[in-house]
Structures are given as structure tokens and as C-alpha cells.
C-alpha positions as CSV (number, residue, x, y, z in Angstrom):
1,M,0.0,0.0,0.0
2,A,1.4,3.4,-1.0
3,F,2.1,6.1,1.6
4,E,-0.1,9.1,1.3
5,L,1.5,12.5,1.9
6,Y,-0.8,15.5,2.6
7,Y,0.5,19.0,2.3
8,W,-0.6,22.4,1.0
9,P,-0.5,22.8,-2.8
10,G,2.3,24.7,-4.6
11,L,4.7,24.9,-1.6
12,P,7.8,23.0,-0.8
13,G,7.6,24.0,2.9
14,R,7.7,21.4,5.6
15,G,6.2,18.8,3.2
16,E,9.5,18.8,1.2
17,F,11.4,17.3,4.1
18,V,9.1,14.3,3.9
19,R,9.1,14.2,0.1
20,L,12.9,14.0,0.0
21,A,12.9,10.9,2.3
22,L,10.3,9.2,0.2
23,E,12.0,10.0,-3.0
24,H,15.5,8.9,-1.8
25,A,14.1,5.6,-0.7
26,E,12.2,5.3,-4.0
27,A,9.1,4.6,-1.9
28,D,5.6,4.1,-3.4
29,Y,3.8,7.2,-2.3
30,V,1.0,9.6,-3.4
31,D,1.4,13.4,-2.9
32,V,-2.4,13.6,-2.4
33,V,-3.2,17.3,-3.0
34,R,-0.8,17.4,-6.0
35,D,-1.8,14.1,-7.6
36,R,-5.5,13.9,-7.0
37,K,-8.3,16.2,-8.1
38,S,-10.1,15.6,-4.8
39,G,-6.8,15.9,-2.8
40,M,-7.6,19.2,-1.1
41,S,-11.0,18.1,0.1
42,A,-9.4,14.9,1.4
43,L,-6.9,16.9,3.4
44,T,-9.6,19.0,4.9
45,R,-11.8,16.0,5.7
46,I,-9.0,14.3,7.6
47,M,-8.2,17.4,9.6
48,E,-11.8,18.2,10.5
49,K,-13.2,14.7,11.2
50,E,-13.8,13.8,14.7
51,A,-11.0,11.5,15.9
52,A,-8.9,10.8,18.9
53,T,-5.7,11.9,17.2
54,P,-6.6,14.5,14.5
55,P,-3.6,16.2,12.7
56,F,-3.2,19.8,13.7
57,A,-1.8,20.9,10.4
58,P,-0.1,19.5,7.3
59,P,2.2,17.8,6.6
60,F,0.7,14.5,7.7
61,L,1.3,11.1,6.4
62,K,-1.0,8.1,6.1
63,D,0.6,4.7,6.4
64,G,-2.3,2.3,6.2
65,D,-4.6,3.1,9.0
66,L,-1.9,5.2,10.8
67,V,-2.0,9.0,10.5
68,I,1.1,10.8,11.6
69,C,1.4,14.6,11.9
70,Q,4.5,16.8,12.6
71,T,7.5,16.6,10.2
72,A,9.9,15.2,12.8
73,A,7.5,12.5,13.9
74,I,6.8,11.5,10.3
75,L,10.5,11.2,9.6
76,L,11.1,9.2,12.8
77,H,8.5,6.7,11.5
78,L,9.9,6.7,7.9
79,G,13.4,6.3,9.3
80,D,12.5,2.8,10.5
81,R,10.2,1.9,7.7
82,L,12.5,3.0,4.9
83,K,15.9,2.3,6.6
84,L,16.8,5.9,6.7
85,A,17.9,5.9,10.3
86,P,20.3,3.9,12.4
87,K,19.1,0.6,14.0
88,N,20.8,1.4,17.3
89,P,18.2,3.0,19.6
90,A,20.6,5.7,20.9
91,R,21.7,6.7,17.5
92,R,18.1,6.7,16.2
93,L,17.2,9.1,19.0
94,W,20.2,11.3,18.2
95,A,19.0,11.5,14.6
96,H,15.6,12.6,15.9
97,Q,17.2,15.3,18.1
98,I,19.0,16.7,15.0
99,Q,15.7,16.7,13.1
100,L,14.0,18.6,15.9
101,T,16.8,21.2,15.9
102,I,16.3,21.6,12.1
103,A,12.6,22.1,12.9
104,D,13.5,24.9,15.4
105,L,15.5,26.7,12.7
106,V,12.7,26.3,10.2
107,A,10.4,28.0,12.6
108,E,12.9,30.8,13.1
109,V,13.1,31.3,9.3
110,H,9.4,31.8,9.1
111,N,9.4,34.2,12.1
112,V,11.9,36.5,10.3
113,H,9.4,37.5,7.7
114,H,6.4,37.2,10.1
115,P,7.8,38.4,13.4
116,V,4.6,40.0,14.7
117,A,1.8,37.7,13.6
118,T,1.3,34.9,11.1
119,G,-2.1,36.2,10.2
120,L,-0.7,39.6,9.0
121,Y,0.8,40.2,5.6
122,Y,4.5,40.7,5.3
123,E,3.9,44.2,4.2
124,D,2.2,44.9,7.5
125,Q,5.3,44.0,9.5
126,K,8.3,45.1,7.3
127,R,9.9,47.3,9.9
128,E,9.8,44.5,12.5
129,A,11.0,42.0,10.0
130,R,14.1,44.0,9.2
131,K,15.1,44.0,12.8
132,A,14.4,40.3,13.1
133,A,16.4,39.6,9.9
134,R,19.5,41.3,11.2
135,S,19.6,39.2,14.3
136,F,18.9,36.1,12.3
137,R,21.6,36.7,9.8
138,E,24.3,37.7,12.3
139,D,23.5,35.4,15.2
140,R,21.2,32.5,14.4
141,I,22.3,31.3,11.0
142,P,26.0,31.0,12.1
143,K,25.0,29.4,15.5
144,Y,23.0,26.6,13.8
145,L,25.4,26.0,10.9
146,E,28.4,25.8,13.2
147,W,26.5,23.2,15.3
148,F,26.0,21.0,12.2
149,E,29.6,21.5,11.2
150,R,30.7,20.3,14.6
151,I,28.6,17.2,14.3
152,L,30.1,16.4,10.9
153,A,33.6,17.0,12.2
154,H,33.0,14.5,15.1
155,E,31.1,11.9,13.1
156,G,33.7,9.3,12.1
157,R,36.5,11.8,12.6
158,G,35.3,14.0,9.8
159,G,32.4,12.0,8.4
160,K,30.4,12.6,5.2
161,W,26.9,12.2,6.9
162,L,25.4,13.5,10.1
163,V,24.6,10.0,11.6
164,G,26.0,6.8,10.2
165,R,27.8,5.8,7.1
166,S,25.0,6.4,4.5
167,A,22.6,9.2,3.8
168,G,19.7,9.3,6.2
169,Y,16.6,11.4,6.6
170,V,18.5,14.0,8.7
171,D,21.0,14.5,5.8
172,L,18.2,15.1,3.4
173,S,16.6,17.5,5.7
174,L,19.8,19.5,6.2
175,F,20.1,19.6,2.4
176,H,16.7,21.2,2.1
177,L,17.4,23.6,5.0
178,V,20.6,24.8,3.4
179,E,18.9,25.2,0.0
180,G,16.1,27.2,1.6
181,L,18.6,29.5,3.4
182,R,20.5,30.0,0.2
183,Y,17.3,31.0,-1.5
184,A,16.1,33.4,1.2
185,F,19.4,34.8,2.4
186,P,22.0,34.4,-0.5
187,V,24.3,37.2,0.7
188,A,24.4,36.0,4.3
189,M,24.8,32.3,3.3
190,E,27.7,33.1,0.9
191,R,29.6,34.4,4.0
192,E,28.6,31.7,6.4
193,E,29.3,28.8,4.0
194,A,32.9,29.7,3.9
195,A,33.1,28.8,7.6
196,T,31.2,25.5,7.3
197,P,32.8,23.5,4.5
198,R,31.5,20.2,5.8
199,V,27.9,21.4,5.7
200,V,28.5,22.5,2.1
201,A,30.1,19.2,1.2
202,L,27.1,17.3,2.6
203,N,24.7,19.5,0.6
204,S,26.6,18.6,-2.6
205,A,26.7,14.9,-1.7
206,V,22.9,14.8,-1.2
207,R,22.3,16.6,-4.5
208,E,24.4,13.9,-6.3
209,L,22.4,11.0,-4.9
210,S,20.8,9.4,-7.9
211,A,17.2,9.4,-6.7
212,I,17.5,12.9,-5.4
213,A,19.1,14.2,-8.6
214,A,16.2,12.7,-10.6
215,Y,13.6,14.2,-8.3
216,L,15.1,17.7,-8.4
217,A,15.1,17.5,-12.2
218,S,11.5,16.3,-12.4
219,K,8.2,18.2,-12.5
220,R,7.3,16.8,-9.1
221,H,9.9,19.1,-7.5
222,I,8.3,22.5,-6.4
223,P,10.6,25.5,-6.5
224,F,10.9,27.9,-3.6
225,N,8.6,30.9,-3.8
226,E,7.3,33.8,-1.8
227,D,4.3,31.9,-0.4
228,G,6.4,29.4,1.5
229,I,8.6,29.3,4.6
230,F,11.8,30.3,2.8
231,R,11.1,33.6,1.1
232,H,13.6,35.9,-0.6
233,Y,13.0,39.6,0.3
234,P,16.3,41.4,-0.7
235,E,15.7,44.0,2.1
236,L,16.0,41.2,4.7
237,D,19.3,39.9,3.4
238,G,21.2,43.0,4.3
């Protein structure tokens, strides 16, 4: 039975972290809203139906009768199902911790262009966004990237991947995170990448994975845009 991924149409967003894992594993899956005419109504129906464990918001994944919400929880599940995480319980938990830290940074990225309220337009909070962006560029981006760099330096005394000897879901997620930061903050990232060569090398290694390369070249891949989490507003890139 195929996995069913539910996410908003036309956005890479948080759904892309799940797509990359499914694509790399060459799993049988349906991107429901994208692939089915009734996909949006199906998404709404699942979110609104009375259930003991309703998903709060997309992305969520259906695996048979199981419905899993929250990107990190979905990937924790797929890590086992698709062999994209270590078998060792401690290492599997470490991978999950890294994914949760990636989720923290993704939330901070969104809050840069919406620092006052999610329900307001960006144009209504430009002044506050400029202040938030300066702190994000100068303090938060380097802090996070340096942490990933330290993990890579320690893993196998200079390993290629974050956890283990082969690409796992956290490596795919870090790839998408770096790509999003490059799109949103190209000037800041050019400066920061010079100090984090292992992160840059991991990004290149993921891009060269055969299934990922094919996915990125396909029509299934959704480009970044100004409706998603990673948005390029030149005034926020200093």
C-alpha cells in the first residue's frame, strides 16, 4: 500500500522534508493534493473529522490506518520503515534530536518575515522583519550552521553524513534547509558557508544521490517561492 502525503499545494515548505525521504528511498507514495483532483477536500476532511488523534496541520502522512502529523514524527517513522535511520536506539534518538533542531531553525526562518503575527501580511510588518532579519543573519544562522559543522567533524572523525555511514533522513533535511537558506538569504549564506565546508560538502553529496538528482530535475519538485517558509526579500538579506 502506498504512503499518502498531505500538504498544501504549490509549496515545498515542511512537506518537502518528507518528500525527500520518500524520493530517496524510492518509496511508493502519493502526494495527495498534488496528484488527485479531490486531494484538497481529502486533506480538509481528515483534519476536520472527529478523531482521537486529529492532525493539527499539514504535513501529515497516512501509512495504512496510521495517520502521523508533525514533520519530525513522520520522519522518525519513515526512518524505521525505509531504513533511513540507524538501527541502534541511541543513534536513532540522536538523529531525531537533530531533526527537531532543524525544525527549530525552520520556525525561526518563518518568524523572520512574520515576526509580529502569522495572520498579518509581510507588508504589515516590514519594519519589525528588518530587525528580526539582522539578528537572524548575524547570530542565528552561524550558530546553527556551526553546530551542524561540529557534528560532521566529530562523526567518524570527519564523516560525510550526520549520523552513520550512509545518507539518512536528517542529511536530506539538512540539504533542504541549506537550499532554503540559500534562496532566502543568499548574501548571508555566501559568507557563512565559507566557515562551514563540511555542511557545504554534505549538501553537494545529497544533490548527487541518484534518486534525489532525478527528483530535483522532475516536474514533481516544487521551486521555492514567496508563499512558502523560505522567502527571498532582498531587504531582509542586508
